[in-house]
Backbone of each chain as ProteinMPNN parsed JSONL, in Angstrom:
{"seq_chain_A": "EAGVTQSPTHLIKTRGQQATLRCSPISGHTSVYWYQQALGLGLQFLLWYDEGEERNRGNFPPRFSGRQFPNYSSELNVNALELEDSALYLCASSRNTGTGGLQYFGPGTRLTVT", "coords_chain_A": {"N_chain_A": [[100.818, 82.96, 109.707], [102.049, 80.014, 111.121], [103.596, 79.644, 114.29], [106.569, 78.54, 116.076], [106.182, 75.301, 117.316], [105.844, 73.227, 120.21], [106.038, 70.094, 121.905], [105.629, 67.709, 124.587], [103.465, 70.009, 126.443], [103.813, 69.953, 129.18], [105.87, 67.803, 131.159], [106.421, 65.117, 133.216], [108.813, 63.36, 134.926], [110.698, 60.672, 136.394], [113.637, 60.609, 138.372], [116.508, 59.394, 136.697], [115.146, 58.355, 134.545], [114.369, 58.688, 130.986], [113.8, 61.534, 128.891], [111.894, 62.835, 126.193], [111.619, 65.493, 124.05], [109.818, 67.508, 121.745], [109.887, 69.476, 118.719], [108.592, 71.693, 116.315], [109.552, 73.632, 113.622], [109.09, 77.029, 112.359], [107.503, 77.318, 109.216], [109.623, 77.067, 106.433], [111.901, 77.628, 107.806], [115.107, 76.327, 108.495], [116.825, 75.878, 110.539], [117.122, 74.773, 113.89], [117.08, 75.433, 117.339], [117.957, 74.661, 120.717], [117.265, 75.522, 124.068], [117.843, 75.771, 127.608], [115.999, 76.795, 130.385], [116.358, 77.18, 133.52], [114.968, 77.512, 136.828], [115.533, 80.645, 138.167], [117.816, 80.947, 136.699], [119.324, 82.173, 133.691], [118.519, 81.894, 130.149], [120.067, 79.114, 128.759], [122.181, 78.028, 126.217], [121.766, 75.05, 124.417], [121.821, 73.311, 122.012], [122.307, 73.41, 118.427], [120.806, 72.749, 115.406], [120.993, 72.219, 111.917], [119.846, 71.596, 108.674], [119.76, 68.878, 109.291], [122.1, 68.371, 110.613], [124.214, 68.563, 113.533], [125.294, 71.627, 114.534], [126.386, 73.247, 116.51], [127.152, 73.178, 120.017], [126.277, 73.612, 123.396], [127.591, 74.021, 126.791], [126.89, 71.38, 128.03], [126.33, 68.112, 129.444], [126.938, 64.912, 127.718], [124.61, 63.416, 127.935], [122.57, 64.961, 127.173], [121.083, 65.157, 124.174], [120.223, 65.236, 120.668], [118.271, 65.366, 117.64], [117.668, 66.159, 114.169], [115.081, 66.019, 111.879], [114.265, 65.077, 108.408], [112.156, 66.804, 107.708], [112.761, 69.028, 109.074], [111.864, 69.242, 111.689], [112.529, 68.627, 115.184], [114.029, 66.711, 117.826], [114.708, 66.648, 121.298], [116.6, 64.816, 123.469], [116.916, 63.714, 126.762], [118.855, 61.881, 128.765], [119.129, 59.649, 131.603], [117.912, 61.194, 133.742], [118.309, 63.926, 135.992], [117.614, 65.629, 139.085], [118.205, 68.341, 138.838], [117.732, 68.823, 136.194], [115.239, 69.728, 135.868], [113.308, 72.131, 134.355], [112.366, 74.817, 132.087], [112.226, 74.021, 128.774], [113.202, 75.389, 125.849], [112.559, 75.799, 122.434], [113.792, 77.129, 119.422], [113.557, 78.597, 116.142], [115.035, 79.37, 112.938], [115.769, 80.997, 109.796], [118.614, 79.878, 108.068], [121.597, 81.613, 108.089], [124.124, 80.86, 107.783], [125.713, 81.373, 109.967], [123.842, 81.186, 111.823], [120.613, 82.45, 112.335], [118.044, 85.01, 112.882], [116.298, 84.236, 115.736], [113.265, 82.672, 116.525], [111.105, 81.909, 119.126], [109.493, 79.013, 120.596], [106.693, 77.987, 122.735], [107.674, 76.431, 124.78], [108.58, 73.516, 126.77], [107.728, 72.314, 129.849], [109.675, 70.606, 131.975], [109.611, 68.419, 134.62], [111.426, 66.84, 137.072], [111.246, 64.262, 139.317]], "CA_chain_A": [[101.927, 81.977, 109.689], [102.154, 79.319, 112.398], [104.882, 79.822, 114.963], [107.25, 77.341, 116.537], [105.362, 74.523, 118.228], [106.578, 72.27, 121.032], [105.223, 69.147, 122.638], [104.376, 68.13, 125.23], [103.531, 71.26, 127.197], [104.384, 69.579, 130.466], [106.381, 66.435, 131.21], [106.889, 64.761, 134.553], [109.609, 62.145, 134.887], [111.392, 60.283, 137.612], [115.1, 60.614, 138.28], [117.068, 58.221, 136.043], [114.418, 58.069, 133.308], [114.693, 59.469, 129.799], [112.739, 62.427, 128.409], [111.976, 63.232, 124.782], [110.885, 66.716, 123.788], [109.703, 67.689, 120.313], [109.8, 70.854, 118.245], [108.365, 71.916, 114.883], [109.943, 75.018, 113.335], [108.28, 77.838, 111.45], [107.643, 76.892, 107.83], [110.677, 77.785, 105.736], [113.101, 77.682, 108.654], [115.836, 75.066, 108.481], [117.619, 75.762, 111.766], [116.427, 74.612, 115.173], [117.939, 75.638, 118.5], [117.38, 74.271, 122.006], [117.761, 76.243, 125.237], [117.309, 75.396, 128.91], [115.773, 77.916, 131.305], [116.096, 76.674, 134.866], [114.471, 78.533, 137.744], [116.577, 81.507, 138.71], [118.936, 81.057, 135.766], [118.958, 82.67, 132.371], [118.478, 80.895, 129.084], [121.362, 78.517, 128.453], [122.189, 77.386, 124.907], [122.023, 73.617, 124.414], [122.168, 72.696, 120.736], [121.865, 74.02, 117.174], [120.745, 71.84, 114.277], [120.623, 72.783, 110.626], [119.907, 70.613, 107.6], [119.962, 67.544, 109.842], [123.415, 68.233, 111.249], [124.493, 69.341, 114.729], [126.237, 72.684, 114.156], [127.048, 73.798, 117.694], [126.687, 72.58, 121.24], [126.614, 74.355, 124.601], [128.317, 73.304, 127.838], [126.02, 70.416, 128.691], [126.888, 66.753, 129.319], [126.491, 64.15, 126.545], [123.28, 62.828, 128.086], [121.676, 65.848, 126.415], [121.346, 64.938, 122.755], [119.042, 65.491, 119.86], [118.399, 65.134, 116.209], [116.759, 66.912, 113.324], [114.515, 65.145, 110.857], [114.243, 65.685, 107.07], [111.165, 67.884, 107.615], [113.358, 70.071, 109.925], [111.475, 69.152, 113.083], [113.663, 68.206, 116.007], [113.826, 66.087, 119.138], [115.747, 66.758, 122.312], [116.563, 63.694, 124.391], [117.704, 63.852, 127.985], [118.988, 60.566, 129.389], [119.549, 59.576, 133.015], [117.457, 62.482, 134.285], [118.677, 64.356, 137.334], [116.672, 66.617, 139.619], [118.54, 69.682, 138.343], [117.284, 68.972, 134.804], [113.922, 70.369, 135.895], [113.461, 73.451, 133.732], [111.603, 75.08, 130.869], [113.065, 73.788, 127.61], [112.708, 76.23, 124.771], [113.032, 75.554, 121.079], [113.691, 78.292, 118.537], [113.919, 78.286, 114.764], [115.435, 80.518, 112.114], [116.375, 80.722, 108.505], [120.041, 79.808, 108.334], [122.44, 82.545, 107.354], [125.472, 80.306, 107.834], [126.192, 81.478, 111.343], [122.652, 81.226, 112.669], [119.818, 83.633, 112.022], [117.143, 85.552, 113.897], [115.636, 83.096, 116.353], [111.906, 82.814, 117.041], [110.955, 80.867, 120.135], [108.233, 78.361, 120.879], [106.17, 78.216, 124.079], [108.44, 75.682, 125.758], [108.112, 72.316, 127.469], [108.118, 72.341, 131.259], [110.095, 69.281, 132.43], [109.769, 68.288, 136.06], [112.041, 65.572, 137.44], [110.988, 64.008, 140.744]], "C_chain_A": [[102.04, 81.348, 111.067], [103.546, 79.525, 112.963], [105.535, 78.497, 115.273], [106.331, 76.606, 117.512], [106.226, 73.499, 118.953], [105.601, 71.336, 121.726], [106.111, 68.206, 123.441], [104.544, 69.48, 125.92], [104.205, 71.034, 128.543], [104.81, 68.114, 130.424], [106.911, 66.183, 132.61], [107.581, 63.414, 134.47], [110.255, 61.909, 136.243], [112.898, 60.283, 137.348], [115.599, 59.296, 137.676], [116.372, 57.853, 134.742], [114.944, 58.923, 132.154], [113.497, 60.328, 129.412], [112.994, 62.765, 126.946], [111.057, 64.413, 124.554], [110.91, 66.969, 122.275], [109.448, 69.141, 119.923], [109.553, 70.868, 116.737], [108.654, 73.37, 114.563], [108.907, 75.743, 112.476], [108.547, 77.362, 110.019], [108.69, 77.741, 107.11], [111.962, 77.931, 106.526], [113.782, 76.323, 108.661], [116.647, 74.834, 109.746], [116.72, 75.654, 112.987], [117.449, 74.706, 116.294], [117.2, 75.181, 119.747], [118.076, 75.042, 123.12], [117.114, 75.674, 126.497], [117.151, 76.656, 129.752], [115.367, 77.347, 132.656], [115.697, 77.831, 135.766], [115.626, 79.334, 138.308], [117.793, 81.671, 137.817], [118.436, 81.598, 134.443], [118.876, 81.547, 131.367], [119.893, 80.429, 128.76], [121.262, 77.745, 127.139], [122.58, 75.917, 125.024], [122.592, 73.133, 123.083], [121.638, 73.542, 119.582], [121.937, 72.955, 116.093], [120.37, 72.607, 113.02], [120.832, 71.732, 109.547], [120.279, 69.223, 108.118], [121.27, 67.337, 110.582], [123.481, 69.052, 112.542], [125.592, 70.346, 114.389], [127.006, 73.258, 115.337], [126.393, 73.208, 118.923], [127.141, 73.431, 122.412], [127.309, 73.466, 125.616], [127.381, 72.411, 128.648], [126.601, 69.019, 128.492], [126.281, 66.001, 128.143], [125.122, 63.517, 126.701], [122.185, 63.734, 127.522], [122.026, 65.665, 124.936], [120.082, 65.218, 121.968], [119.264, 65.075, 118.435], [117.409, 66.01, 115.472], [116.349, 66.013, 112.163], [114.489, 65.846, 109.491], [113.227, 66.81, 106.912], [111.544, 69.062, 108.523], [112.821, 70.094, 111.352], [112.617, 68.527, 113.872], [113.189, 67.556, 117.29], [115.007, 66.406, 120.03], [115.549, 65.589, 123.267], [117.465, 63.976, 125.592], [117.689, 62.5, 128.684], [119.38, 60.697, 130.861], [119.202, 60.872, 133.74], [117.908, 62.696, 135.723], [117.713, 65.45, 137.785], [116.922, 68.01, 139.036], [118.219, 69.884, 136.86], [115.9, 69.597, 134.731], [114.056, 71.807, 135.407], [112.432, 73.604, 132.628], [112.566, 74.905, 129.698], [112.434, 74.499, 126.417], [113.369, 75.857, 123.453], [112.852, 76.849, 120.293], [114.023, 77.845, 117.122], [114.305, 79.561, 114.027], [115.734, 80.043, 110.703], [117.876, 80.704, 108.772], [120.806, 80.77, 107.451], [123.877, 82.054, 107.311], [126.041, 80.323, 109.235], [125.04, 81.474, 112.331], [121.899, 82.517, 112.426], [118.996, 84.12, 113.19], [116.261, 84.432, 114.424], [114.267, 83.462, 116.912], [111.625, 81.614, 117.937], [109.55, 80.284, 120.183], [107.829, 78.589, 122.319], [106.892, 77.438, 125.171], [107.761, 74.416, 126.238], [108.641, 72.397, 128.891], [108.406, 70.911, 131.686], [110.291, 69.316, 133.939], [110.313, 66.897, 136.357], [111.866, 65.378, 138.942], [111.81, 62.822, 141.247]], "O_chain_A": [[102.118, 82.056, 112.071], [104.536, 79.573, 112.233], [105.102, 77.452, 114.789], [105.77, 77.214, 118.424], [107.195, 72.974, 118.405], [104.491, 71.726, 122.088], [107.236, 67.925, 123.027], [105.648, 70.023, 125.97], [105.048, 71.818, 128.979], [104.194, 67.293, 129.744], [107.739, 66.935, 133.123], [106.999, 62.438, 133.997], [110.344, 62.793, 137.095], [113.355, 59.994, 136.242], [115.172, 58.217, 138.087], [116.93, 57.123, 133.923], [115.833, 59.757, 132.324], [112.344, 59.928, 129.573], [114.132, 62.954, 126.516], [109.86, 64.344, 124.831], [111.904, 66.68, 121.608], [108.876, 69.921, 120.684], [110.212, 70.154, 115.981], [108.06, 74.26, 115.172], [107.978, 75.136, 111.945], [109.682, 77.044, 109.663], [108.654, 78.97, 107.165], [112.996, 78.314, 105.978], [113.127, 75.291, 108.813], [117.105, 73.72, 109.998], [115.705, 76.341, 113.104], [118.538, 74.137, 116.213], [115.977, 75.294, 119.834], [119.297, 75.198, 123.124], [115.994, 75.165, 126.463], [118.06, 77.484, 129.823], [114.194, 77.068, 132.905], [116.04, 78.984, 135.504], [116.578, 78.777, 138.856], [118.701, 82.441, 138.131], [117.253, 81.488, 134.123], [119.133, 80.387, 131.691], [120.792, 81.235, 128.519], [120.372, 76.912, 126.966], [123.587, 75.577, 125.645], [123.706, 72.61, 123.029], [120.666, 74.283, 119.726], [122.98, 72.335, 115.881], [119.545, 73.52, 113.051], [121.864, 71.061, 109.509], [121.018, 68.485, 107.467], [121.523, 66.258, 111.119], [122.87, 70.117, 112.632], [126.694, 69.957, 114.0], [128.143, 73.703, 115.186], [125.235, 72.79, 118.889], [128.271, 73.92, 122.422], [127.585, 72.298, 125.342], [127.121, 72.676, 129.822], [127.281, 68.761, 127.499], [125.236, 66.394, 127.624], [124.519, 63.115, 125.706], [121.028, 63.332, 127.408], [123.136, 65.983, 124.509], [119.007, 65.413, 122.536], [120.298, 64.512, 118.074], [116.452, 66.529, 116.046], [117.18, 65.339, 111.553], [114.669, 67.062, 109.414], [113.412, 67.687, 106.067], [110.748, 69.98, 108.72], [113.286, 70.899, 112.159], [113.552, 67.969, 113.298], [112.087, 67.82, 117.773], [116.155, 66.432, 119.585], [114.46, 65.396, 123.807], [118.608, 64.413, 125.453], [116.644, 62.033, 129.138], [119.895, 61.727, 131.294], [120.074, 61.554, 134.279], [117.892, 61.782, 136.548], [117.079, 66.111, 136.963], [115.984, 68.763, 138.774], [118.407, 70.976, 136.326], [115.437, 69.957, 133.648], [114.813, 72.599, 135.968], [111.723, 72.661, 132.277], [113.602, 75.567, 129.639], [111.292, 74.238, 126.039], [114.577, 75.632, 123.38], [111.874, 77.572, 120.484], [114.694, 76.831, 116.927], [113.954, 80.67, 114.431], [115.926, 78.853, 110.452], [118.356, 81.45, 109.625], [120.683, 80.748, 106.226], [124.759, 82.773, 106.843], [126.758, 79.409, 109.642], [125.226, 81.725, 113.522], [122.514, 83.579, 112.322], [119.206, 83.714, 114.333], [115.565, 83.762, 113.661], [114.122, 84.423, 117.667], [111.869, 80.466, 117.566], [108.564, 80.947, 119.862], [108.519, 79.293, 123.056], [106.744, 77.745, 126.355], [106.544, 74.257, 126.132], [109.844, 72.531, 129.113], [107.494, 70.088, 131.756], [111.043, 70.137, 134.464], [109.731, 65.894, 135.944], [112.281, 66.219, 139.74], [111.722, 62.463, 142.421]]}, "seq_chain_B": "EDQVTQSPEALRLQEGESSSLNCSYTVSGLRGLFWYRQDPGKGPEFLFTLYSAGEEKEKERLKATLTKKESFLHITAPKPEDSATYLCAVQGSSWGKLQFGAGTQVVVTP", "coords_chain_B": {"N_chain_B": [[134.957, 84.414, 126.5], [131.621, 85.178, 125.547], [129.724, 87.668, 127.243], [126.853, 88.882, 129.013], [125.261, 91.41, 130.775], [122.522, 92.496, 132.564], [120.709, 95.303, 133.777], [118.369, 97.285, 135.717], [117.771, 94.429, 137.958], [115.116, 94.216, 138.563], [112.229, 96.262, 138.04], [109.94, 98.62, 138.982], [107.244, 100.393, 137.861], [105.127, 103.257, 137.61], [102.151, 103.583, 135.724], [102.707, 105.321, 132.732], [105.114, 106.341, 133.561], [108.168, 106.848, 132.342], [111.155, 104.941, 131.559], [114.449, 103.357, 131.505], [116.137, 100.385, 130.452], [119.147, 98.579, 130.937], [121.716, 96.947, 129.056], [124.691, 95.502, 129.209], [127.533, 94.379, 127.429], [130.106, 92.008, 126.54], [131.818, 90.819, 123.844], [133.202, 88.755, 121.303], [133.436, 89.851, 118.226], [130.676, 90.977, 117.333], [127.693, 89.761, 116.141], [125.113, 90.403, 116.3], [122.691, 92.05, 118.376], [120.057, 91.298, 120.487], [116.745, 91.925, 121.556], [114.271, 90.573, 123.611], [110.981, 89.87, 124.791], [109.55, 88.327, 127.596], [106.832, 86.644, 128.89], [105.449, 85.286, 131.944], [106.032, 81.804, 132.153], [106.01, 81.425, 129.433], [107.387, 81.365, 126.043], [110.178, 83.38, 124.891], [109.466, 86.466, 123.207], [110.243, 87.95, 120.196], [111.627, 91.213, 119.893], [113.512, 93.305, 118.966], [116.333, 93.62, 116.716], [119.699, 94.621, 116.706], [122.575, 95.763, 115.011], [124.85, 97.366, 114.69], [126.879, 99.91, 116.246], [125.243, 102.884, 117.211], [122.907, 102.385, 115.976], [119.335, 102.458, 116.019], [116.082, 101.348, 117.001], [112.52, 101.301, 116.875], [109.376, 100.505, 118.374], [106.168, 100.886, 118.92], [105.782, 101.747, 122.22], [108.376, 101.24, 122.838], [111.902, 101.608, 122.51], [114.996, 100.791, 121.185], [118.498, 101.08, 121.586], [121.975, 101.119, 120.557], [125.362, 100.903, 121.581], [128.964, 100.584, 121.461], [129.465, 99.076, 123.687], [127.169, 98.681, 125.144], [123.564, 98.329, 125.34], [120.427, 99.989, 125.293], [117.084, 99.762, 126.396], [114.429, 101.668, 125.991], [111.5, 102.569, 127.631], [108.668, 104.202, 126.949], [106.184, 106.098, 128.486], [104.831, 103.797, 129.815], [102.409, 101.081, 129.853], [100.199, 98.95, 131.789], [100.154, 96.506, 130.372], [102.695, 96.287, 129.402], [104.138, 95.031, 131.264], [106.484, 92.581, 131.988], [109.244, 90.252, 131.575], [112.213, 91.462, 130.314], [114.534, 90.492, 128.003], [117.923, 90.475, 127.037], [120.176, 89.608, 124.478], [123.186, 88.389, 122.925], [124.742, 87.606, 119.822], [127.643, 86.123, 119.044], [130.922, 85.05, 118.775], [130.46, 82.315, 118.893], [128.878, 80.377, 116.796], [125.437, 80.483, 115.995], [124.674, 80.397, 118.643], [122.87, 82.128, 121.105], [123.79, 84.323, 123.598], [122.43, 84.948, 126.588], [121.344, 87.576, 128.822], [120.415, 87.88, 132.323], [118.005, 89.104, 132.474], [115.509, 91.728, 132.9], [112.984, 92.294, 135.114], [109.98, 93.807, 134.634], [107.442, 95.659, 136.106], [104.439, 97.256, 135.673], [102.304, 99.428, 137.137], [98.849, 100.416, 137.446]], "CA_chain_B": [[133.573, 83.994, 126.357], [130.658, 86.278, 125.492], [129.009, 87.915, 128.504], [125.791, 89.886, 128.97], [124.786, 91.796, 132.1], [121.377, 93.388, 132.484], [120.353, 96.025, 134.997], [118.341, 96.59, 137.007], [117.151, 93.098, 137.939], [113.672, 94.424, 138.607], [111.844, 97.66, 137.886], [108.509, 98.826, 139.218], [106.9, 101.697, 137.302], [103.725, 103.685, 137.535], [101.696, 103.793, 134.351], [103.096, 106.624, 132.217], [106.439, 106.713, 134.061], [109.173, 106.331, 131.406], [112.396, 104.464, 132.16], [115.36, 102.659, 130.598], [116.788, 99.157, 130.881], [120.501, 98.538, 130.414], [122.322, 95.664, 128.708], [126.118, 95.651, 128.932], [128.007, 93.133, 126.83], [131.449, 91.818, 125.991], [131.661, 89.776, 122.828], [134.192, 88.748, 120.222], [132.791, 89.88, 116.923], [129.227, 91.031, 117.501], [126.9, 89.478, 114.935], [123.793, 90.981, 116.502], [122.177, 92.137, 119.736], [118.63, 91.018, 120.381], [115.864, 92.143, 122.698], [113.074, 89.751, 123.646], [110.071, 90.026, 125.923], [109.058, 87.022, 128.036], [105.783, 86.601, 129.902], [105.642, 84.106, 132.805], [105.673, 80.484, 131.655], [105.934, 81.427, 127.976], [108.642, 81.551, 125.339], [110.522, 84.766, 124.569], [108.893, 87.056, 121.999], [111.23, 88.837, 119.592], [111.309, 92.632, 119.801], [114.423, 94.071, 118.101], [117.718, 93.234, 116.455], [120.594, 95.73, 116.418], [123.804, 95.169, 114.493], [126.037, 98.217, 114.745], [126.807, 101.049, 117.157], [124.522, 104.025, 116.669], [121.633, 101.941, 115.421], [118.174, 102.589, 116.879], [114.842, 100.8, 116.459], [111.36, 101.643, 117.694], [108.133, 99.761, 118.187], [105.166, 101.395, 119.867], [106.361, 102.505, 123.33], [109.729, 100.746, 123.062], [112.975, 102.049, 121.621], [116.263, 100.16, 121.523], [119.685, 101.747, 121.049], [123.178, 100.288, 120.692], [126.699, 101.463, 121.509], [129.952, 99.502, 121.325], [129.573, 98.288, 124.916], [125.9, 98.454, 125.8], [122.321, 98.653, 124.657], [119.377, 100.451, 126.177], [115.698, 99.629, 125.97], [113.673, 102.755, 126.599], [110.05, 102.357, 127.656], [108.051, 105.522, 127.065], [104.787, 106.092, 128.945], [104.414, 102.397, 129.827], [101.088, 100.655, 130.268], [100.279, 97.668, 132.524], [100.436, 95.385, 129.467], [104.139, 96.232, 129.158], [104.741, 94.233, 132.339], [107.103, 91.358, 131.457], [110.699, 90.229, 131.715], [112.864, 91.849, 129.068], [115.79, 89.765, 127.865], [118.904, 90.935, 126.061], [121.058, 88.512, 124.073], [124.124, 88.701, 121.847], [125.267, 86.515, 119.012], [129.028, 86.513, 118.821], [131.876, 84.158, 118.128], [129.957, 80.941, 118.887], [127.816, 80.478, 115.809], [124.126, 79.941, 116.33], [124.377, 80.535, 120.063], [122.544, 83.407, 121.716], [124.185, 84.443, 124.996], [121.408, 85.783, 127.205], [121.459, 88.125, 130.156], [119.454, 87.321, 133.282], [116.712, 89.751, 132.271], [114.962, 92.74, 133.806], [111.549, 92.098, 135.313], [109.31, 95.103, 134.686], [106.046, 95.661, 136.541], [103.828, 98.568, 135.483], [101.047, 99.466, 137.903], [97.923, 101.469, 136.976]], "C_chain_B": [[132.652, 85.22, 126.383], [129.918, 86.421, 126.817], [127.997, 89.035, 128.336], [125.307, 90.139, 130.383], [123.658, 92.799, 131.95], [121.115, 94.04, 133.834], [119.222, 97.002, 134.703], [117.736, 95.198, 136.868], [115.64, 93.22, 137.879], [113.378, 95.918, 138.59], [110.339, 97.768, 138.062], [108.18, 100.245, 138.787], [105.419, 101.978, 137.464], [103.375, 103.833, 136.054], [102.047, 105.203, 133.908], [104.486, 107.074, 132.628], [107.521, 106.081, 133.181], [110.453, 105.909, 132.134], [113.234, 103.751, 131.107], [115.954, 101.429, 131.257], [118.155, 99.109, 130.201], [120.953, 97.111, 130.129], [123.775, 95.922, 128.347], [126.654, 94.328, 128.41], [129.488, 93.178, 126.509], [131.349, 90.624, 125.057], [132.783, 89.892, 121.81], [133.452, 88.731, 118.904], [131.28, 89.836, 117.01], [128.537, 90.788, 116.156], [125.48, 90.031, 115.07], [123.472, 91.039, 117.978], [120.664, 92.102, 119.645], [117.924, 91.368, 121.678], [114.62, 91.266, 122.513], [112.257, 90.153, 124.87], [109.572, 88.634, 126.294], [108.022, 87.195, 129.127], [105.931, 85.308, 130.698], [105.166, 82.812, 132.155], [105.585, 80.389, 130.143], [107.312, 81.587, 127.357], [108.912, 83.012, 125.053], [109.915, 85.204, 123.237], [109.877, 88.092, 121.463], [110.732, 90.278, 119.525], [112.171, 93.338, 118.755], [115.719, 93.312, 117.863], [118.506, 94.492, 116.12], [121.939, 95.148, 116.016], [125.037, 96.048, 114.649], [125.793, 99.42, 115.649], [126.146, 102.238, 116.472], [123.153, 103.667, 116.127], [120.534, 102.084, 116.471], [116.974, 101.963, 116.19], [113.711, 101.094, 117.43], [110.181, 100.774, 117.349], [107.185, 100.181, 119.301], [105.87, 102.186, 120.98], [107.805, 102.118, 123.626], [110.703, 101.288, 122.023], [114.283, 101.44, 122.098], [117.403, 100.901, 120.84], [120.906, 100.886, 121.333], [124.441, 101.152, 120.616], [127.672, 100.293, 121.417], [130.024, 98.607, 122.556], [128.239, 97.973, 125.556], [124.72, 98.802, 124.896], [121.324, 99.11, 125.703], [118.026, 100.15, 125.544], [114.902, 100.68, 126.73], [112.185, 102.425, 126.505], [109.407, 103.719, 127.937], [106.574, 105.379, 127.426], [104.22, 104.676, 128.998], [102.989, 102.202, 130.309], [101.21, 99.329, 131.009], [100.595, 96.47, 131.621], [101.906, 95.306, 129.047], [104.865, 95.458, 130.254], [105.215, 92.899, 131.781], [108.559, 91.349, 131.889], [111.3, 90.516, 130.353], [114.277, 91.253, 129.045], [116.641, 90.369, 126.763], [119.806, 89.755, 125.73], [121.988, 88.989, 122.972], [124.475, 87.433, 121.102], [126.67, 86.927, 118.619], [129.824, 85.442, 118.128], [131.374, 82.715, 118.027], [128.715, 80.906, 118.005], [126.531, 79.803, 116.271], [123.709, 80.201, 117.763], [124.004, 81.967, 120.406], [122.979, 83.347, 123.168], [123.237, 85.432, 125.651], [121.88, 86.39, 128.51], [120.368, 87.53, 131.03], [118.078, 87.966, 133.165], [116.404, 90.831, 133.282], [113.462, 92.525, 133.89], [110.894, 93.453, 135.519], [107.855, 94.911, 135.098], [105.525, 97.085, 136.418], [102.467, 98.55, 136.17], [100.181, 100.625, 137.43], [97.981, 102.7, 137.881]], "O_chain_B": [[132.876, 86.167, 127.137], [129.532, 85.429, 127.436], [128.237, 90.008, 127.62], [124.98, 89.202, 131.111], [123.813, 93.828, 131.292], [121.274, 93.422, 134.887], [119.11, 97.501, 133.583], [117.249, 94.828, 135.8], [114.967, 92.424, 137.225], [114.173, 96.729, 139.064], [109.567, 97.094, 137.379], [108.772, 101.199, 139.291], [104.582, 101.075, 137.457], [104.232, 104.173, 135.238], [101.737, 106.172, 134.601], [104.993, 108.07, 132.114], [107.757, 104.877, 133.28], [110.789, 106.45, 133.187], [112.799, 103.563, 129.971], [116.238, 101.421, 132.455], [118.311, 99.533, 129.056], [120.617, 96.183, 130.865], [124.063, 96.496, 127.298], [126.268, 93.267, 128.9], [130.053, 94.238, 126.243], [130.858, 89.56, 125.433], [133.25, 90.988, 121.498], [132.9, 87.704, 118.509], [130.667, 88.791, 116.791], [128.763, 91.502, 115.179], [124.739, 90.118, 114.09], [123.918, 90.191, 118.752], [120.064, 92.794, 118.823], [118.448, 91.131, 122.766], [114.013, 91.217, 121.443], [112.778, 90.7, 125.841], [109.212, 87.848, 125.418], [108.286, 87.811, 130.16], [106.481, 84.332, 130.188], [104.038, 82.73, 131.667], [105.131, 79.372, 129.617], [108.282, 81.902, 128.046], [107.977, 83.81, 124.979], [109.853, 84.435, 122.278], [110.292, 88.999, 122.184], [109.587, 90.541, 119.157], [111.656, 93.896, 117.786], [116.146, 92.488, 118.672], [118.045, 95.333, 115.347], [122.398, 94.165, 116.598], [126.153, 95.536, 114.732], [124.664, 99.886, 115.8], [126.44, 102.559, 115.32], [122.335, 104.545, 115.852], [120.766, 101.862, 117.659], [116.843, 102.025, 114.968], [113.909, 101.134, 118.644], [109.998, 100.358, 116.205], [107.392, 99.861, 120.471], [106.497, 103.205, 120.694], [108.393, 102.628, 124.58], [110.385, 101.411, 120.84], [114.641, 101.557, 123.27], [117.3, 101.298, 119.679], [120.889, 100.036, 122.223], [124.586, 102.001, 119.737], [127.253, 99.14, 121.308], [130.575, 97.508, 122.493], [128.16, 97.099, 126.419], [124.853, 99.457, 123.863], [121.368, 98.676, 126.854], [117.846, 100.264, 124.332], [114.726, 100.594, 127.945], [111.68, 102.054, 125.446], [109.579, 104.301, 129.008], [105.821, 104.652, 126.778], [103.243, 104.374, 128.311], [102.435, 103.014, 131.05], [102.225, 98.646, 130.873], [101.24, 95.52, 132.065], [102.307, 94.341, 128.398], [106.076, 95.255, 130.174], [104.437, 92.168, 131.168], [109.049, 92.306, 132.488], [110.938, 89.888, 129.358], [115.089, 91.485, 129.941], [116.143, 90.725, 125.695], [120.161, 88.981, 126.62], [121.641, 89.87, 122.186], [124.503, 86.339, 121.666], [126.872, 87.941, 117.952], [129.468, 84.979, 117.044], [131.825, 81.971, 117.156], [127.639, 81.346, 118.41], [126.54, 78.716, 116.85], [122.516, 80.223, 118.068], [124.717, 82.907, 120.052], [122.59, 82.435, 123.898], [123.237, 86.616, 125.314], [122.704, 85.811, 129.219], [119.511, 86.781, 130.56], [117.097, 87.442, 133.692], [116.96, 90.853, 134.38], [112.755, 92.566, 132.883], [111.217, 94.166, 136.469], [107.132, 94.104, 134.514], [106.097, 98.014, 136.989], [101.593, 97.755, 135.824], [100.691, 101.682, 137.059], [97.274, 103.678, 137.639]]}, "name": "protein", "num_of_chains": 2, "seq": "EAGVTQSPTHLIKTRGQQATLRCSPISGHTSVYWYQQALGLGLQFLLWYDEGEERNRGNFPPRFSGRQFPNYSSELNVNALELEDSALYLCASSRNTGTGGLQYFGPGTRLTVTEDQVTQSPEALRLQEGESSSLNCSYTVSGLRGLFWYRQDPGKGPEFLFTLYSAGEEKEKERLKATLTKKESFLHITAPKPEDSATYLCAVQGSSWGKLQFGAGTQVVVTP"}
């Protein structure tokens, strides 16, 4: 069974630009989660999507947004990039139990903002 | 707000030297406690889920236990391939959200 896939592996952007990160969940999983792992910090919850709807959001500014497509894949968009947005962005997927299920993580996208 | 504290921050072990990692948590309505392993530059790999105090799970050289306030990950007779950062997370009142600890970096030397 294929795991969670993310693209691109690495992304380099300039401050003020926009970044788009993509995630494909495990087959049969309808929920997608996004986390940020900045250097020296733990994983911070960003967003949870299920059945195309945003179900929960972490303490991040509105310039962090996303969407989920009918095939359950997801995009994370970060607008007006700042230097501190440099981090490993991790996507996870799960079957939805109503409150969120067991999350399996992808390999991540390393975003570098210069 | 849910909180997770892991200790120690780092642990250096000789091959075969057993030890335990601690995860202390405060959460409103625990829906699950999760242990993951993360290798450098990679995504976390799921190890265990625990749901209620007294529960224990084992996988090869790893054993996870849960009380009402903390969880332990016991590493028995570790090998160099057990070197990784071990992450503890809880799912509580904020649905879908995993609240992670900072992790324990384990290095096992031959």
